[in-house]
C-alpha positions in Angstrom: -28.0 -3.9 3.0 -28.1 -7.3 1.2 -25.4 -9.8 2.0 -24.4 -12.7 -0.3 -27.7 -13.6 -1.8 -27.4 -16.3 -4.4 -25.4 -15.1 -7.4 -23.8 -17.3 -10.1 -20.6 -15.2 -10.1 -18.2 -14.4 -7.2 -15.8 -11.6 -6.4 -12.4 -12.0 -4.8 -10.8 -8.9 -3.4 -7.2 -9.9 -3.3 -4.1 -8.2 -1.8 -1.2 -8.5 -4.3 1.4 -7.7 -1.6 3.9 -4.8 -1.3 5.5 -5.0 -4.7 7.6 -8.0 -5.4 5.6 -10.6 -7.2 6.7 -13.5 -4.9 5.1 -11.8 -1.9 1.6 -12.5 -2.8 0.0 -15.1 -0.6 -0.6 -18.7 -1.8 -4.3 -18.2 -1.4 -4.1 -15.1 -3.6 -2.2 -16.9 -6.3 -4.7 -19.8 -6.4 -7.5 -17.3 -6.8 -5.7 -15.6 -9.6 -5.4 -18.9 -11.5 -9.2 -19.3 -11.4 -10.1 -15.7 -12.6 -12.3 -15.0 -15.5 -12.0 -11.2 -15.0 -9.2 -9.4 -13.3 -9.4 -5.7 -12.4 -5.9 -4.7 -11.4 -4.1 -1.7 -9.8 -1.0 0.3 -10.7 0.9 -0.5 -7.4 1.5 -4.2 -8.0 3.9 -6.4 -10.0 2.8 -6.8 -13.6 4.3 -10.3 -13.5 1.3 -11.4 -11.4 -0.8 -11.2 -14.5 1.2 -14.1 -15.9 -0.7 -16.4 -13.5 -4.0 -15.3 -14.9 -5.6 -17.7 -17.5 -5.0 -16.4 -21.0 -8.8 -16.5 -21.6 -9.5 -14.1 -18.7 -10.5 -10.5 -19.3 -7.9 -8.0 -17.9 -9.0 -4.5 -17.0 -6.6 -1.8 -15.7 -8.2 0.5 -13.1 -5.0 1.9 -11.5 -4.7 5.3 -9.8 -1.4 7.1 -9.5 -0.8 10.7 -8.2 -4.0 12.1 -9.5 -4.0 10.2 -12.7 -7.0 7.9 -12.4 -7.9 5.5 -15.1 -11.3 5.0 -13.5 -13.3 6.6 -10.6 -13.9 4.4 -7.6 -17.7 4.4 -8.1 -17.2 3.2 -11.6 -14.8 0.5 -10.4 -17.4 -0.6 -7.9 -20.1 -0.8 -10.5 -17.9 -2.7 -12.9 -16.9 -5.3 -10.3 -20.6 -6.0 -9.5 -21.6 -6.0 -13.2 -19.0 -8.6 -14.1 -20.0 -10.8 -11.2 -23.7 -10.6 -12.2 -22.7 -11.9 -15.6 -21.8 -15.1 -13.6 -18.0 -14.7 -13.8 -15.3 -15.2 -11.2 -14.0 -11.7 -10.7 -10.7 -10.9 -9.1 -10.1 -7.4 -7.9 -6.3 -7.3 -7.5 -5.0 -4.6 -5.3 -1.5 -3.6 -4.1 -0.6 -4.3 -0.5 -3.6 -5.3 1.7 -7.1 -4.5 0.4 -8.2 -3.1 3.7 -5.3 -0.8 4.6 -5.9 2.4 2.7 -6.9 0.3 -0.3 -10.6 1.1 -0.5 -11.3 -2.7 -0.5 -14.0 -2.0 2.1 -15.9 0.2 -0.4 -15.7 -2.5 -3.0 -16.9 -5.2 -0.6 -19.8 -3.0 0.4 -20.8 -2.6 -3.2 -20.9 -6.3 -3.6 -22.8 -6.8 -0.4 -25.4 -4.2 -1.4 -25.9 -5.9 -4.8 -26.2 -9.3 -3.2 -23.0 -10.5 -4.9 -21.0 -13.2 -3.1 -17.5 -12.0 -2.2 -14.3 -13.0 -0.4 -11.5 -10.8 0.9 -8.0 -12.3 0.5 -5.5 -10.5 2.7 -2.2 -9.3 1.4 1.2 -8.3 2.9 0.7 -4.5 3.4 3.2 -2.2 1.7 4.4 -0.9 5.1 5.2 -4.4 6.3 7.2 -5.1 3.2 8.9 -1.7 3.3 9.8 -2.0 7.0 11.1 -5.5 6.6 13.3 -4.8 3.6 14.6 -1.5 5.0 15.5 -3.2 8.3 13.1 -1.1 10.4 11.2 -2.9 13.1 7.9 -1.0 13.6 8.0 -2.0 17.2 11.1 -2.8 19.2 11.6 -3.4 22.9 12.8 -0.3 24.6 12.2 1.9 21.6 8.7 1.5 20.3 5.7 -0.1 21.8 3.1 1.5 19.6 2.6 2.1 15.9 0.0 4.1 14.0 -0.9 4.0 10.3 -2.2 7.3 8.7 -2.7 8.7 5.3 -1.9 12.2 4.0 -4.4 11.8 1.2 -7.9 12.1 2.8 -11.3 12.0 1.1 -11.4 15.7 0.5 -7.7 16.2 -0.1 -6.6 18.7 -2.7 -3.3 20.6 -2.9 -2.6 20.2 0.8 -2.1 17.0 2.8 -4.8 15.7 5.2 -3.3 16.4 8.6 -6.3 15.4 10.7 -4.2 12.8 12.5 -1.4 15.2 13.5 -2.1 15.1 17.2 -1.7 11.3 17.1 2.0 11.8 16.4 2.5 12.9 20.0 0.9 9.7 21.3 2.6 7.0 19.3 6.2 5.8 19.1 6.2 4.9 15.4 4.1 6.8 12.9 3.6 5.4 9.3 2.4 7.9 6.7 0.9 6.5 3.5 0.5 8.6 0.3 2.5 11.6 1.7 5.4 11.8 -0.7 4.1 14.9 -2.6 3.8 16.8 0.7 6.9 15.5 2.6 8.1 19.0 3.5 4.7 20.2 4.6 4.2 17.1 6.7 7.6 17.5 8.4 6.9 21.2 9.2 3.5 20.3 10.6 4.9 17.6 12.8 7.5 20.1 14.2 4.8 22.7 14.7 2.7 20.1 16.6 5.5 19.7 19.1 7.5 16.8 17.7 11.3 17.5 18.0 13.0 18.4 14.7 15.6 15.8 15.6 13.0 13.0 15.5 14.3 10.3 13.2 12.6 9.6 9.8 12.9 7.1 7.0 11.4 7.3 3.6 11.3 4.1 1.6 10.7 4.1 -2.2 9.5 1.1 -4.3 9.4 -1.2 -1.3 10.5 -4.8 -1.8 11.3 -4.2 -5.5 14.7 -4.3 -7.1 14.7 -0.5 -7.2 14.0 0.0 -3.5 15.8 2.9 -1.9 15.7 4.1 1.7 16.7 7.6 2.8 17.3 8.3 6.5 17.2 11.6 8.3 15.2 13.7 10.7 12.2 15.9 10.5 14.4 19.0 9.8 16.4 17.5 6.9 14.4 14.6 5.5 12.7 16.6 2.7 16.1 17.9 1.4 17.7 14.5 1.6 14.9 12.8 -0.3 15.1 15.5 -3.0 18.9 15.1 -3.2 18.5 11.3 -3.6 15.9 11.7 -6.3 13.6 9.2 -4.8 10.5 8.3 -6.8 7.0 7.5 -5.8 5.5 5.3 -4.4 7.0 6.2 -1.0 6.2 5.4 2.6 7.2 7.7 5.4 8.2 6.2 8.8 8.6 8.6 11.7 10.2 7.3 14.9 13.4 6.4 16.6 13.1 2.8 15.3 14.2 4.1 11.9 17.7 4.4 13.3 18.0 0.6 13.4 18.0 0.6 9.6 21.6 1.6 9.7 22.5 -1.8 11.0 19.5 -3.9 9.8 19.0 -2.9 6.1 19.8 -6.4 4.7 18.2 -5.5 1.4 20.5 -2.7 0.4 23.3 -3.8 -1.9 21.9 -7.4 -2.2 19.0 -6.8 -4.5 20.5 -8.2 -7.6 21.7 -11.4 -5.9 18.4 -11.8 -4.1 16.3 -11.5 -7.2 18.6 -13.8 -9.1 18.3 -16.7 -6.6 14.6 -16.5 -5.5 
């Protein structure tokens, strides 16, 4: 593997944050302002593109629920090709690039091509969701461990990837990314694995954005409650007794209009 041999261009793999445009890092914003090419995702605020120079090339490469504008291998090749043209390339990704964001694959493509790159961390979607829904992922006396898993594995088709199911018995708070399409199946699998049906669950939709909504329940009823509420993807599923704290700590609910007007 090559690593950062001399190349006129450079790639910045940037975390755009959990959704709200003002939750990108200062470093990420500064990099955007230098961009000559931006390849951007679906799960990020479109307003971030306002900070990109008007002369920059903008390329949408988003993936949503099976609707892929580009395959990952093609994205990797495009990133490298643009950098080899001597350009400053920003790969703008929702959340943090290295938490179920495939940023590692894109960095490897750069390394193998000898392209200089930098990874700019972002606020993960789950950190934004938990903060705005008032759910401490760890809390003294309730949760001393947390695990992040995805229901959408590399070979995932019509059924969720449940290779992590046994982990649910060993951790206090389980966060499930990309599981909204299989919420009922996931809840059923967790109960079958020995998790009590009364275990508390929260589902957070459109985290940190003005349309954020949180539905609380337990493994037995969460799927019905989410359906009744009409929650839309993207969603994050949080399993654990800490979700009970949202009833008292959800500061974001009911204050969204005021918050967005004053920030």
